[in-house]
C-alpha positions in Angstrom: -15.5 -2.1 -7.3 -13.0 -0.9 -4.9 -11.1 2.4 -5.4 -7.8 3.7 -4.1 -7.4 6.3 -1.8 -3.7 6.9 -3.9 -6.6 8.2 -7.3 -7.4 11.0 -4.6 -6.8 14.6 -5.0 -5.4 14.8 -1.4 -3.1 11.8 -2.1 -1.6 13.3 -5.3 -1.3 16.8 -3.7 0.6 14.7 -0.7 3.0 13.1 -3.7 3.6 16.7 -4.9 5.6 17.3 -2.0 8.4 15.1 -2.0 8.9 15.4 -6.0 6.0 14.6 -8.0 4.1 16.8 -10.3 0.6 16.3 -10.6 -0.9 15.4 -14.1 -4.6 15.0 -13.9 -6.7 13.4 -16.8 -10.7 13.7 -16.5 -10.7 11.5 -13.0 -7.5 9.9 -13.3 -4.6 11.4 -11.6 -1.3 11.0 -12.2 2.5 11.6 -11.1 4.8 12.7 -13.6 8.5 12.5 -12.0 12.0 13.3 -13.6 14.3 10.1 -13.8 17.7 11.9 -14.5 19.4 13.0 -17.8 16.1 15.3 -18.0 14.3 12.1 -19.2 10.6 11.6 -17.2 7.8 8.4 -16.0 4.3 9.1 -15.6 2.6 7.1 -13.1 -1.4 6.1 -12.7 -1.8 4.4 -9.4 -4.3 1.6 -8.8 -6.6 2.9 -11.3 -10.2 0.4 -11.4 -10.0 -2.0 -14.4 -13.2 -1.0 -16.1 -14.8 0.2 -19.5 -13.6 3.9 -18.0 -10.2 3.1 -17.7 -9.5 0.6 -20.3 -11.1 3.8 -22.8 -8.2 5.8 -20.4 -5.7 3.9 -21.9 -6.5 3.1 -25.5 -6.8 7.3 -25.2 -3.4 7.9 -24.0 -2.0 5.2 -26.5 -2.9 7.0 -29.3 -1.6 10.5 -27.5 1.9 12.3 -28.7 3.8 12.5 -25.4 6.4 15.1 -24.1 10.0 14.2 -26.0 11.6 13.2 -22.8 9.1 11.2 -21.2 10.4 7.4 -21.4 7.5 5.2 -20.5 4.0 6.0 -18.6 2.4 3.3 -16.4 -0.7 2.6 -15.6 -1.2 0.5 -12.2 -4.7 -1.6 -11.3 -6.2 -2.5 -8.3 -7.9 -5.2 -9.5 -7.1 -9.1 -9.0 -5.0 -10.9 -11.5 -6.3 -13.2 -14.4 -5.5 -14.3 -17.6 -8.4 -12.3 -19.1 -7.3 -9.4 -17.5 -3.7 -9.6 -18.5 -4.7 -10.4 -21.6 -7.0 -7.5 -22.3 -4.0 -5.0 -21.0 -1.4 -7.0 -23.9 -4.1 -5.8 -26.1 -3.9 -2.2 -25.6 0.0 -2.1 -26.0 0.7 -2.3 -22.5 4.2 -5.0 -20.7 4.1 -6.3 -17.6 6.3 -4.1 -15.9 9.6 -5.1 -14.8 9.3 -3.9 -11.2 6.0 -3.2 -8.7 5.6 0.3 -7.3 2.0 -1.1 -5.0 3.1 -4.3 -4.0 1.8 -7.2 -6.5 1.2 -9.9 -3.8 -0.9 -8.4 -0.3 -2.5 -10.5 2.4 -6.5 -9.5 1.7 -9.1 -10.3 4.7 -12.6 -10.1 3.1 -15.0 -8.5 5.6 -17.9 -9.6 4.7 -18.5 -11.8 7.5 -19.0 -11.7 11.4 -16.3 -10.6 13.9 -16.6 -14.1 15.5 -16.4 -15.6 11.9 -13.2 -13.4 10.8 -11.8 -15.1 14.3 -12.7 -18.1 13.5 -11.0 -17.9 10.2 -7.3 -16.4 11.5 -4.7 -19.1 12.0 -4.5 -20.4 15.8 -1.6 -18.6 16.2 -3.1 -15.3 15.2 -6.4 -15.6 17.2 -4.2 -16.7 20.3 -1.6 -14.0 20.2 -4.9 -11.4 19.9 -6.2 -12.9 23.2 -3.0 -12.6 25.0 -2.9 -8.7 24.2 -6.8 -9.1 25.4 -5.9 -10.3 28.6 -2.9 -7.7 29.0 -5.7 -4.9 29.3 -3.8 -2.5 26.7 -4.9 0.6 25.6 -6.2 0.5 22.1 -6.9 4.4 20.4 -7.4 6.1 16.8 -6.6 9.5 16.7 -4.7 12.0 14.2 -2.8 14.0 17.4 0.6 15.5 17.0 1.6 12.5 19.7 0.3 9.6 17.1 1.8 10.9 14.5 5.2 11.2 16.7 4.3 7.7 18.1 3.7 6.1 14.5 6.9 7.8 12.9 9.5 6.7 15.7 8.2 3.1 16.1 7.9 2.8 12.2 11.8 3.7 12.4 12.3 1.8 15.5 11.1 -1.1 12.8 12.8 -0.1 10.0 16.1 -0.6 11.4 15.2 -3.6 13.3 14.7 -5.2 10.0 16.7 -3.9 7.6 15.2 -1.5 5.3 15.6 2.1 4.7 12.5 3.8 6.2 10.3 7.4 5.9 11.3 10.2 7.9 9.6 12.3 10.8 8.6 14.9 8.0 7.0 12.8 5.7 4.4 11.3 8.0 3.8 14.8 9.1 3.0 16.0 5.8 0.8 12.5 4.9 -1.1 13.5 8.0 -1.9 16.7 6.8 -3.0 15.8 3.4 -5.8 12.9 4.7 -6.5 14.8 7.7 -8.7 17.3 5.8 -11.4 14.5 3.6 -10.7 12.0 6.9 -9.4 9.8 4.4 -7.9 7.6 7.5 -6.5 7.8 11.4 -3.5 6.2 13.3 -4.3 3.7 15.9 -2.4 2.9 18.6 -1.9 0.1 21.2 -0.6 1.2 24.6 0.0 0.1 27.9 0.6 2.6 30.6 1.6 5.4 28.9 4.1 3.8 25.7 2.5 3.3 22.9 4.0 -0.2 21.5 2.2 -0.6 18.2 0.9 1.9 15.5 0.1 1.8 12.1 -1.9 4.6 9.7 -4.9 3.2 8.1 -6.9 4.9 5.4 -10.7 4.0 4.6 -11.5 4.7 1.0 -13.7 3.2 -1.8 -14.5 0.2 0.1 -11.0 -0.6 1.0 -9.1 -0.5 4.0 -5.2 -0.2 3.6 -2.3 -0.5 6.2 0.2 1.6 4.8 2.8 2.4 7.6 3.6 0.7 11.3 5.6 -0.2 13.3 6.4 -1.8 17.2 8.3 -2.1 19.8 8.7 -2.5 23.6 8.1 -5.9 25.4 7.0 -7.8 22.2 5.5 -10.5 24.9 2.6 -8.3 24.9 1.3 -9.1 21.6 0.4 -5.5 20.8 0.9 -5.4 16.7 -2.4 -8.8 17.2 -3.9 -6.3 18.7 -3.8 -3.3 16.6 -4.5 -5.4 13.6 -7.6 -6.9 15.2 -8.6 -3.3 16.5 -8.0 -2.2 12.3 -10.4 -4.7 10.7 -12.6 -4.2 13.4 -13.0 -0.6 12.9 -12.3 -0.8 8.8 -16.2 -2.9 9.3 -17.4 -0.1 10.8 -16.6 2.1 7.9 -18.4 -0.2 5.9 -15.2 -1.6 3.9 -15.1 -4.7 1.7 -12.0 -5.4 2.5 -9.1 -4.8 4.4 -5.4 -5.1 2.6 -2.4 -5.7 4.6 -0.5 -4.9 1.7 2.8 -6.3 0.5 3.6 -10.1 1.6 5.8 -12.5 -0.6 4.9 -14.6 -4.0 3.5 -18.1 -2.9 6.6 -20.3 -2.3 9.3 -17.6 -2.1 10.7 -18.7 1.5 14.1 -16.7 1.0 12.0 -13.5 -0.2 12.6 -10.0 1.5 8.8 -9.9 2.5 9.3 -13.7 3.9 8.8 -12.8 7.5 6.1 -10.4 6.8 4.4 -12.9 5.0 4.6 -15.3 8.2 2.4 -12.5 10.6 0.4 -10.8 7.9 -1.4 -14.6 7.0 -1.9 -15.1 11.0 -5.1 -12.7 10.4 -6.7 -15.4 7.8 -7.8 -14.1 4.5 -6.2 -14.8 1.7 -3.0 -14.3 -0.5 -4.1 -12.3 -3.8 -1.4 -11.0 -6.2 -3.2 -7.7 -8.5 -2.4 -6.9 -11.8 -0.3 -4.5 -10.3 2.0 -1.9 -12.8 1.9 -1.8 -16.4 4.3 0.0 -18.7 3.0 2.1 -22.2 6.7 2.3 -23.3 7.2 5.7 -25.7 11.0 5.4 -25.9 12.1 1.4 -26.1 16.1 2.5 -25.5 15.5 4.4 -22.5 13.3 2.2 -21.2 16.3 -0.5 -21.7 18.6 1.8 -20.3 16.3 2.8 -17.1 15.2 -0.5 -16.5 18.6 -2.0 -16.0 19.6 0.8 -13.6 16.4 0.0 -12.1 17.4 -3.9 -11.2 21.4 -3.2 -10.9 20.1 -0.1 -8.4 17.9 -2.8 -6.3 20.4 -5.6 -6.1 23.1 -2.9 -4.5 20.5 -2.1 -2.0 
């Protein structure tokens, strides 16, 4: 059974520093946030779908909730199947109109040798890894301040280049502080002559290695991001992980999707594209839920 780093005390306390209130129920960590007008939502990120979590959802559905809570969102770290979806519908949940963690992802399954993993990559992926290796780039792991600074800088450079809203440096400093104590992950950097060309923060928890944040810059012909992900895949195998989760890709057939470029890159590393069960909502205040859903969809169209 896969477990998520988002269901750890360290991650919950980290999110608490950015406007969420931690609500722990038994073994499950929830995050509550004020939405405006004094209303709130409660979110349980990436639960495993099993009898314990289903019992938890069933129990929560019967409980009285604060009058200001519009809905409770349960997210599941399981691949979508019709049977799994049916089980959630039977509990009174409705599929969320938005995802928090991405529903569509690229997974590299790690139950293979390194040679087999290379063979399963797309030819361009293998070729670009070899190009990077020929340039004698340096791969390093750690959580030193200079690595945090490099990650934040390259992430923000990539965000500006690709046109999405990024996190600031303080966010990465706080994240590294959160994961350091429990050794939940590290930053991998790829550099040449002292210049960091690519960096990523990868977590290792519950048999899953997750590529949470990354960025690249400098001479792009050196193919540093390909070597970076290959290094992360090899490290994930050594950590005993079953999956290297590259996270967000576009749904199949959506060539004009916002993640289309990411998809072309991430699928170079082989593996499989999966659809997750994702987020499901237990609605407590239907009228307010409709208002919130409309506001969120309008906000996203404006981005």
